[in-house]
C-alpha positions, 0 to 999 in steps of 0.5 A, a space after each residue: 543490571 542484567 542483560 535485557 530479555 528479548 522475546 522469542 522471534 517468530 520463524 523468519 519467512 522465506 523470500 516468497 512468503 516475505 514477498 506475499 506479505 509485502 504485496 498484502 501491505 500494498 493491498 491494505 494501504 490501498 484499502 486505507 486510501 479508499 476509506 480516506 477518499 470516501 471520507 473526503 467525498 462524504 465531506 463534500 456531500 455534507 457541504 452540499 447538503 449544508 448549503 441547501 439547508 442553510 446559506 454556506 459562505 464562499 469562504 467556508 466552501 473554499 476552505 472545505 474544497 482546499 482541504 479535500 483537494 489537499 487530501 486527494 492530492 496526497 492520496 494520489 501521491 501515495 497511490 503512485 508510490 504504492 504502484 511503484 512498490 507493487 511493480 518492484 515486488 512483482 518484478 522480484 517475485 518473477 525473478 525469484 520464480 525464474 531462479 527456481 525454474 532454472 534450478 529445476 531445469 538444470 541438467 546434472 553435469 558429470 559428477 553432479 549426480 
């Protein structure tokens, strides 16, 4: 059996590009959370409309409410983690910027020219 063939890897991004890509993942996860919360809101609206059109038992309403509550709590937890991730990434981005600024401001020492 021969050695496996690996696909050619794309160019490795530099730190700044990587930070931007990671920040973009936070935005995409936020978008997914918004869609999830919207779907749960539609579930509650459907419950209300069903209750108007036909009697809705208390057990049915409680079951739907508990389901929505669980999803919203999980979304809130995820939101907290995304905020932590974003803060970490922004701090790393600022640190990278500060390092680049220091390099630009560094005056050549004797013999560094």
